[in-house]
ChimeraX commands (.cxc) that place a marker at each C-alpha (Angstrom):
marker #1 position -87.58,-31.52,-21.94 radius 0.5
marker #1 position -84.21,-31.80,-22.22 radius 0.5
marker #1 position -81.46,-30.24,-20.12 radius 0.5
marker #1 position -79.25,-27.45,-22.21 radius 0.5
marker #1 position -76.21,-29.27,-19.97 radius 0.5
marker #1 position -74.63,-32.17,-19.26 radius 0.5
marker #1 position -73.33,-31.50,-16.43 radius 0.5
marker #1 position -75.66,-30.86,-13.02 radius 0.5
marker #1 position -73.95,-29.62,-9.26 radius 0.5
marker #1 position -74.42,-32.47,-7.40 radius 0.5
marker #1 position -72.44,-35.15,-6.00 radius 0.5
marker #1 position -71.45,-37.28,-8.46 radius 0.5
marker #1 position -69.08,-39.95,-9.41 radius 0.5
marker #1 position -65.73,-38.97,-9.44 radius 0.5
marker #1 position -64.76,-39.09,-13.45 radius 0.5
marker #1 position -67.81,-36.65,-13.45 radius 0.5
marker #1 position -67.04,-34.70,-10.99 radius 0.5
marker #1 position -63.91,-34.56,-12.09 radius 0.5
marker #1 position -64.70,-33.51,-15.81 radius 0.5
marker #1 position -67.76,-30.81,-14.28 radius 0.5
marker #1 position -64.84,-29.49,-12.18 radius 0.5
marker #1 position -61.45,-29.92,-13.04 radius 0.5
marker #1 position -60.21,-26.87,-14.33 radius 0.5
marker #1 position -57.25,-28.61,-16.74 radius 0.5
marker #1 position -60.22,-30.81,-18.38 radius 0.5
marker #1 position -62.32,-28.46,-19.73 radius 0.5
marker #1 position -62.00,-29.05,-23.69 radius 0.5
marker #1 position -62.70,-32.43,-22.50 radius 0.5
marker #1 position -66.26,-31.25,-20.55 radius 0.5
marker #1 position -66.81,-28.88,-23.66 radius 0.5
marker #1 position -66.48,-31.46,-26.12 radius 0.5
marker #1 position -68.97,-33.59,-23.80 radius 0.5
marker #1 position -71.21,-30.38,-23.52 radius 0.5
marker #1 position -70.95,-30.24,-27.69 radius 0.5
marker #1 position -71.87,-33.74,-27.66 radius 0.5
marker #1 position -74.79,-33.61,-25.61 radius 0.5
marker #1 position -76.13,-30.43,-27.65 radius 0.5
marker #1 position -76.32,-32.74,-30.64 radius 0.5
marker #1 position -77.68,-35.57,-29.02 radius 0.5
marker #1 position -80.93,-37.32,-30.05 radius 0.5
marker #1 position -83.59,-37.03,-27.12 radius 0.5
marker #1 position -83.21,-39.50,-25.31 radius 0.5
marker #1 position -86.03,-41.49,-24.33 radius 0.5
marker #1 position -84.55,-42.47,-20.88 radius 0.5
marker #1 position -85.66,-39.92,-18.44 radius 0.5
marker #1 position -82.45,-40.86,-16.64 radius 0.5
marker #1 position -79.96,-40.53,-18.54 radius 0.5
marker #1 position -77.91,-37.31,-17.22 radius 0.5
marker #1 position -78.80,-39.25,-13.95 radius 0.5
marker #1 position -76.93,-42.69,-14.90 radius 0.5
marker #1 position -73.91,-40.17,-16.06 radius 0.5
marker #1 position -73.69,-39.21,-12.60 radius 0.5
marker #1 position -73.00,-42.38,-12.15 radius 0.5
marker #1 position -71.66,-43.94,-15.05 radius 0.5
marker #1 position -69.98,-40.93,-16.74 radius 0.5
marker #1 position -67.38,-43.34,-19.47 radius 0.5
marker #1 position -70.60,-45.84,-20.28 radius 0.5
marker #1 position -72.87,-43.03,-20.57 radius 0.5
marker #1 position -70.37,-40.71,-22.28 radius 0.5
marker #1 position -69.62,-43.42,-24.63 radius 0.5
marker #1 position -73.00,-44.36,-25.97 radius 0.5
marker #1 position -72.89,-40.24,-26.48 radius 0.5
marker #1 position -69.62,-40.17,-28.14 radius 0.5
marker #1 position -70.74,-42.98,-30.29 radius 0.5
marker #1 position -74.03,-41.48,-31.75 radius 0.5
marker #1 position -71.97,-38.35,-32.49 radius 0.5
marker #1 position -69.86,-40.34,-34.72 radius 0.5
marker #1 position -72.21,-41.67,-36.15 radius 0.5
marker #1 position -74.49,-38.51,-36.59 radius 0.5
marker #1 position -71.65,-37.01,-37.78 radius 0.5
marker #1 position -70.68,-39.47,-41.01 radius 0.5
marker #1 position -74.41,-39.70,-42.06 radius 0.5
marker #1 position -75.80,-42.82,-41.46 radius 0.5
marker #1 position -78.30,-41.01,-39.02 radius 0.5
marker #1 position -78.83,-43.37,-35.93 radius 0.5
marker #1 position -82.12,-43.31,-33.97 radius 0.5
marker #1 position -83.54,-44.24,-30.94 radius 0.5
marker #1 position -84.82,-47.90,-30.33 radius 0.5
marker #1 position -86.93,-48.09,-27.21 radius 0.5
marker #1 position -86.56,-48.37,-24.00 radius 0.5
marker #1 position -85.71,-52.17,-24.44 radius 0.5
marker #1 position -82.30,-53.53,-26.07 radius 0.5
marker #1 position -79.51,-50.99,-28.28 radius 0.5
marker #1 position -79.83,-47.86,-27.55 radius 0.5
marker #1 position -80.12,-46.33,-30.87 radius 0.5
marker #1 position -79.39,-48.49,-34.74 radius 0.5
marker #1 position -79.07,-46.64,-38.42 radius 0.5
marker #1 position -79.39,-48.09,-41.19 radius 0.5
marker #1 position -76.82,-48.91,-44.00 radius 0.5
marker #1 position -77.22,-49.91,-47.29 radius 0.5
marker #1 position -80.05,-51.95,-47.05 radius 0.5
marker #1 position -78.52,-53.54,-44.02 radius 0.5
marker #1 position -80.18,-52.03,-39.75 radius 0.5
marker #1 position -77.74,-51.61,-37.37 radius 0.5
marker #1 position -78.27,-52.36,-34.23 radius 0.5
marker link #1:1,2 radius 0.2
marker link #1:2,3 radius 0.2
marker link #1:3,4 radius 0.2
marker link #1:4,5 radius 0.2
marker link #1:5,6 radius 0.2
marker link #1:6,7 radius 0.2
marker link #1:7,8 radius 0.2
marker link #1:8,9 radius 0.2
marker link #1:9,10 radius 0.2
marker link #1:10,11 radius 0.2
marker link #1:11,12 radius 0.2
marker link #1:12,13 radius 0.2
marker link #1:13,14 radius 0.2
marker link #1:14,15 radius 0.2
marker link #1:15,16 radius 0.2
marker link #1:16,17 radius 0.2
marker link #1:17,18 radius 0.2
marker link #1:18,19 radius 0.2
marker link #1:19,20 radius 0.2
marker link #1:20,21 radius 0.2
marker link #1:21,22 radius 0.2
marker link #1:22,23 radius 0.2
marker link #1:23,24 radius 0.2
marker link #1:24,25 radius 0.2
marker link #1:25,26 radius 0.2
marker link #1:26,27 radius 0.2
marker link #1:27,28 radius 0.2
marker link #1:28,29 radius 0.2
marker link #1:29,30 radius 0.2
marker link #1:30,31 radius 0.2
marker link #1:31,32 radius 0.2
marker link #1:32,33 radius 0.2
marker link #1:33,34 radius 0.2
marker link #1:34,35 radius 0.2
marker link #1:35,36 radius 0.2
marker link #1:36,37 radius 0.2
marker link #1:37,38 radius 0.2
marker link #1:38,39 radius 0.2
marker link #1:39,40 radius 0.2
marker link #1:40,41 radius 0.2
marker link #1:41,42 radius 0.2
marker link #1:42,43 radius 0.2
marker link #1:43,44 radius 0.2
marker link #1:44,45 radius 0.2
marker link #1:45,46 radius 0.2
marker link #1:46,47 radius 0.2
marker link #1:47,48 radius 0.2
marker link #1:48,49 radius 0.2
marker link #1:49,50 radius 0.2
marker link #1:50,51 radius 0.2
marker link #1:51,52 radius 0.2
marker link #1:52,53 radius 0.2
marker link #1:53,54 radius 0.2
marker link #1:54,55 radius 0.2
marker link #1:55,56 radius 0.2
marker link #1:56,57 radius 0.2
marker link #1:57,58 radius 0.2
marker link #1:58,59 radius 0.2
marker link #1:59,60 radius 0.2
marker link #1:60,61 radius 0.2
marker link #1:61,62 radius 0.2
marker link #1:62,63 radius 0.2
marker link #1:63,64 radius 0.2
marker link #1:64,65 radius 0.2
marker link #1:65,66 radius 0.2
marker link #1:66,67 radius 0.2
marker link #1:67,68 radius 0.2
marker link #1:68,69 radius 0.2
marker link #1:69,70 radius 0.2
marker link #1:70,71 radius 0.2
marker link #1:71,72 radius 0.2
marker link #1:72,73 radius 0.2
marker link #1:73,74 radius 0.2
marker link #1:74,75 radius 0.2
marker link #1:75,76 radius 0.2
marker link #1:76,77 radius 0.2
marker link #1:77,78 radius 0.2
marker link #1:78,79 radius 0.2
marker link #1:79,80 radius 0.2
marker link #1:80,81 radius 0.2
marker link #1:81,82 radius 0.2
marker link #1:82,83 radius 0.2
marker link #1:83,84 radius 0.2
marker link #1:84,85 radius 0.2
marker link #1:85,86 radius 0.2
marker link #1:86,87 radius 0.2
marker link #1:87,88 radius 0.2
marker link #1:88,89 radius 0.2
marker link #1:89,90 radius 0.2
marker link #1:90,91 radius 0.2
marker link #1:91,92 radius 0.2
marker link #1:92,93 radius 0.2
marker link #1:93,94 radius 0.2
marker link #1:94,95 radius 0.2
view
């Protein structure tokens, strides 16, 4: 079951803590939470745990998925190895 909030309490990397805790970054936090609410259920059980340490990498994955999804590409989880997701464009599968 996917946690309802992207941000969890406790120690984490500086970028994660900054967005989670800083009042002047509330708009960023809200956008990350908005993307998380729509994000596919990650096959990676450790997604949020890794986001605490690798905030930029995991939020970039979240953002790319969100943009593709909002442009009608319907990205799909690909599995535990290789690219995180793929989508169909025309007659081609894009990884």
